[in-house]
C-alpha positions as CSV (number, residue, x, y, z in Angstrom):
1,M,-17.9,-167.1,0.9
2,N,-20.7,-164.6,0.3
3,V,-20.6,-163.4,-3.3
4,I,-22.9,-161.0,-5.3
5,I,-22.9,-159.8,-8.9
6,I,-23.8,-156.2,-9.9
7,E,-24.4,-156.2,-13.6
8,D,-27.1,-154.4,-15.6
9,E,-27.1,-156.9,-18.5
10,K,-29.0,-159.9,-17.0
11,P,-27.7,-162.5,-19.6
12,A,-24.1,-161.5,-18.7
13,A,-24.9,-161.8,-15.0
14,R,-26.4,-165.2,-15.4
15,R,-23.5,-166.4,-17.5
16,L,-21.0,-165.2,-14.8
17,A,-23.0,-167.0,-12.1
18,R,-22.8,-170.2,-14.2
19,L,-19.0,-169.8,-14.6
20,L,-18.7,-169.2,-10.8
21,A,-20.8,-172.3,-10.1
22,A,-18.4,-174.4,-12.1
23,L,-15.7,-173.2,-9.6
24,N,-17.9,-174.1,-6.7
25,V,-18.7,-170.5,-5.9
26,D,-22.3,-169.8,-5.2
27,V,-23.7,-166.3,-6.0
28,S,-26.3,-165.2,-3.4
29,V,-27.6,-162.1,-5.1
30,M,-27.6,-160.5,-8.6
31,L,-28.3,-156.7,-8.7
32,H,-28.8,-154.7,-11.9
33,S,-28.7,-151.0,-11.2
34,V,-27.2,-148.3,-8.9
35,R,-30.5,-147.7,-7.2
36,E,-31.3,-151.4,-6.6
37,S,-27.8,-151.9,-5.2
38,I,-28.0,-149.0,-2.8
39,E,-31.3,-150.3,-1.4
40,W,-29.9,-153.8,-1.1
41,F,-26.7,-152.7,0.7
42,Q,-28.7,-150.5,3.1
43,N,-30.8,-153.5,4.2
44,N,-28.5,-156.6,4.0
45,P,-25.2,-157.8,5.4
46,H,-22.4,-156.9,3.0
47,P,-20.7,-159.7,1.0
48,D,-17.1,-160.9,1.0
49,L,-16.8,-160.3,-2.7
50,I,-18.5,-158.3,-5.4
51,F,-18.3,-158.8,-9.1
52,L,-18.9,-155.3,-10.3
53,D,-19.7,-153.8,-13.7
54,I,-18.7,-150.1,-13.9
55,Q,-21.2,-148.8,-16.4
56,L,-24.7,-149.6,-15.2
57,S,-28.0,-148.6,-16.8
58,D,-28.6,-145.7,-14.4
59,G,-25.1,-144.5,-13.9
60,L,-21.6,-145.4,-12.8
61,S,-21.5,-148.1,-10.1
62,F,-19.3,-145.9,-8.0
63,E,-22.4,-144.0,-7.0
64,I,-23.3,-147.0,-4.9
65,F,-20.3,-146.4,-2.7
66,E,-21.0,-142.6,-2.4
67,N,-24.3,-143.6,-0.6
68,V,-23.2,-146.7,1.3
69,E,-20.0,-147.6,3.0
70,V,-19.0,-150.9,1.5
71,K,-16.0,-152.9,2.8
72,S,-16.1,-155.8,0.3
73,A,-13.5,-157.0,-2.1
74,I,-14.1,-156.1,-5.7
75,I,-13.4,-157.9,-9.0
76,F,-14.4,-155.7,-11.9
77,T,-16.2,-157.2,-14.9
78,T,-16.1,-154.6,-17.7
79,A,-14.8,-153.6,-21.0
80,Y,-15.1,-149.9,-20.1
81,D,-12.0,-147.9,-19.1
82,E,-9.9,-151.0,-19.1
83,Y,-6.7,-148.9,-19.6
84,A,-7.2,-147.2,-16.2
85,L,-8.0,-150.4,-14.5
86,Q,-4.4,-151.5,-15.3
87,A,-3.2,-148.9,-12.8
88,F,-4.4,-151.0,-9.8
89,K,-4.7,-154.5,-11.3
90,L,-1.8,-155.6,-9.0
91,N,-3.5,-154.3,-5.9
92,S,-6.1,-156.2,-3.8
93,I,-8.5,-156.3,-6.7
94,D,-8.6,-157.7,-10.3
95,Y,-10.7,-157.1,-13.4
96,L,-12.1,-159.3,-16.1
97,L,-12.6,-158.1,-19.6
98,K,-15.9,-159.1,-21.1
99,P,-16.8,-161.6,-22.4
100,I,-15.4,-163.3,-19.3
101,D,-13.0,-166.2,-19.9
102,D,-13.4,-169.1,-17.6
103,E,-9.6,-169.5,-17.1
104,E,-9.2,-165.7,-16.3
105,L,-12.1,-166.0,-13.8
106,E,-10.5,-168.9,-12.1
107,A,-7.2,-167.0,-11.8
108,A,-9.0,-164.0,-10.4
109,M,-10.7,-166.1,-7.7
110,K,-7.3,-167.7,-6.8
111,K,-5.9,-164.2,-6.5
112,Y,-8.7,-163.1,-4.2
113,T,-8.4,-166.2,-1.9
114,G,-4.6,-165.8,-1.9
115,L,-4.8,-162.2,-0.8
116,K,-7.7,-162.5,1.6
117,P,-6.5,-162.7,5.3
118,V,-8.2,-165.5,7.2
119,G,-11.3,-164.1,8.9
120,Q,-10.9,-160.6,7.4
121,K,-12.2,-158.7,4.4
122,L,-10.2,-156.9,1.9
123,T,-11.0,-153.2,1.9
124,L,-10.6,-150.7,-1.0
125,D,-10.2,-146.9,-1.3
126,F,-13.1,-146.3,-3.7
127,E,-12.4,-142.6,-4.0
128,D,-8.9,-143.3,-5.3
129,I,-10.2,-145.9,-7.7
130,K,-13.0,-143.7,-9.0
131,K,-10.4,-140.9,-9.7
132,L,-8.4,-143.4,-11.8
133,L,-11.4,-144.5,-13.7
134,V,-13.2,-141.2,-14.3
135,N,-10.2,-139.0,-14.7
136,P,-7.3,-141.3,-15.7
137,L,-3.8,-139.9,-15.4
138,E,-2.4,-138.5,-18.6
139,R,-0.1,-141.0,-20.2
140,E,1.8,-141.8,-23.4
141,Y,0.6,-144.7,-25.4
142,K,2.7,-146.8,-27.8
143,K,3.0,-145.0,-31.2
144,R,5.0,-147.7,-33.1
145,F,5.7,-151.4,-33.1
146,T,8.4,-153.5,-34.6
147,A,8.1,-156.8,-36.5
148,R,10.9,-159.1,-37.8
149,V,10.8,-159.5,-41.6
150,G,13.6,-161.9,-42.5
151,Q,16.8,-160.4,-41.3
152,H,15.2,-156.9,-40.9
153,L,13.1,-155.1,-38.4
154,K,10.0,-153.4,-39.8
155,I,8.8,-150.3,-38.0
156,I,5.0,-150.0,-37.9
157,N,3.3,-146.8,-36.8
158,A,0.2,-147.3,-34.7
159,E,-1.9,-145.1,-37.0
160,E,-1.1,-147.5,-39.9
161,V,-2.6,-150.5,-38.1
162,E,-6.2,-151.3,-39.1
163,C,-6.4,-154.0,-36.5
164,F,-4.4,-156.3,-34.2
165,Y,-5.5,-159.9,-34.1
166,S,-4.5,-163.3,-32.7
167,E,-4.2,-166.4,-34.7
168,N,-2.5,-169.8,-34.0
169,K,-1.1,-168.4,-30.7
170,G,0.5,-165.4,-32.6
171,T,-0.4,-161.7,-32.5
172,Y,-0.5,-159.8,-35.8
173,A,-0.8,-156.2,-36.9
174,A,-2.8,-155.8,-40.1
175,T,-1.7,-152.6,-41.8
176,I,-3.2,-150.2,-44.4
177,D,-1.0,-151.6,-47.1
178,G,-2.6,-155.0,-46.8
179,R,0.2,-156.7,-45.0
180,N,0.0,-158.8,-41.8
181,Y,3.0,-158.6,-39.5
182,L,3.8,-161.0,-36.6
183,L,4.5,-159.2,-33.4
184,E,6.4,-160.4,-30.3
185,T,3.6,-159.5,-27.9
186,T,0.1,-160.6,-27.0
187,L,-3.3,-158.9,-27.1
188,E,-3.4,-158.9,-23.3
189,N,-0.1,-156.9,-23.3
190,L,-1.5,-154.5,-25.9
191,E,-4.3,-153.5,-23.5
192,S,-2.1,-151.1,-21.6
193,E,-0.2,-149.9,-24.7
194,L,-2.9,-148.9,-27.1
195,E,-4.6,-145.5,-27.1
196,P,-8.2,-146.4,-25.9
197,K,-9.8,-143.6,-27.9
198,I,-8.4,-145.1,-31.1
199,F,-8.3,-148.9,-30.5
200,F,-11.1,-151.1,-29.1
201,R,-11.1,-154.8,-28.3
202,V,-14.2,-156.0,-30.0
203,S,-13.6,-159.6,-29.1
204,R,-11.0,-161.9,-27.6
205,K,-9.4,-162.0,-31.0
206,F,-9.5,-158.5,-32.4
207,Y,-8.5,-154.9,-31.6
208,V,-9.8,-152.5,-34.2
209,N,-8.7,-148.9,-35.1
210,I,-11.6,-146.5,-35.3
211,D,-9.9,-144.5,-38.1
212,H,-10.0,-147.5,-40.4
213,V,-13.6,-148.7,-39.9
214,K,-15.4,-148.6,-43.2
215,D,-18.7,-150.0,-42.2
216,I,-20.6,-151.5,-39.2
217,I,-23.3,-154.0,-40.0
218,S,-26.0,-155.6,-37.8
219,Y,-25.2,-159.3,-37.3
220,T,-26.9,-162.3,-35.8
221,N,-27.6,-162.7,-32.0
222,S,-27.5,-158.9,-31.4
223,R,-23.9,-158.7,-32.5
224,L,-22.2,-156.3,-35.0
225,Q,-19.8,-157.0,-37.9
226,I,-16.9,-154.6,-38.6
227,K,-15.6,-153.9,-42.1
228,L,-12.2,-152.3,-42.3
229,N,-10.7,-150.5,-45.3
230,R,-8.3,-153.2,-46.4
231,F,-8.3,-156.2,-43.9
232,S,-10.6,-158.9,-45.2
233,D,-8.8,-162.1,-44.2
234,Q,-11.4,-162.9,-41.4
235,E,-14.7,-161.7,-40.2
236,I,-14.5,-159.2,-37.4
237,I,-17.5,-159.6,-35.1
238,V,-18.2,-157.5,-32.0
239,S,-19.2,-160.0,-29.4
240,R,-22.7,-159.5,-27.9
241,E,-21.2,-158.8,-24.4
242,R,-19.2,-155.9,-25.9
243,V,-21.7,-154.3,-28.2
244,K,-22.9,-151.8,-25.5
245,D,-19.4,-150.6,-24.7
246,F,-18.4,-150.5,-28.4
247,K,-21.3,-148.1,-29.0
248,L,-20.2,-146.0,-26.1
249,W,-16.7,-146.0,-27.5
250,L,-18.0,-144.8,-30.9
251,D,-19.6,-141.8,-29.3
């Protein structure tokens, strides 16, 4: 299997290559920009599988496919526009939210090998995918959630949630009144339900609400620490792999 990585953050690319090596998948090439990728595709046989970041340093990676006809399978590796990626997650591609989890990577590879016909390559309609990502369809996001409190159901409005977080295999909503409510869902399920302009997944453990961010502080190893108005039970750290996308989200 011929596999390449297109990722502008070299540490993230090297980490992904190490994770793939643990699955006995060798990465033949790592590319880091739109321009470099176009030149490479114009002069080399195309791979079976591409791990592709969307937001590269010199533009969207879809510019590559506007200049070169590529017929490789794609697994996206991104925290950008994750809500739109849900629209075609069940098709012949997958996506991995950074920082990439080794179990999710293994599942994506199993999905690829299970879908790939013997001796053939999966092909994608890049124009349709680009439309989904750049101009996602208008949709309604979840505006309220319910939590069981004793014998009662508590209605929680989305704008009242400072953050969603996971702890001890449970998913909680921390609200502006300082309460933490256990929800019958997972952070993964929330990905397609939360308004992406309001909520951002800063790590595997936390989604934060932009309207309740009190302070953003530089933290060790090029990370950021988030301070919310009320929630103080745990430190909220933006993982290094998500700092770039977090800053884009803030804009």
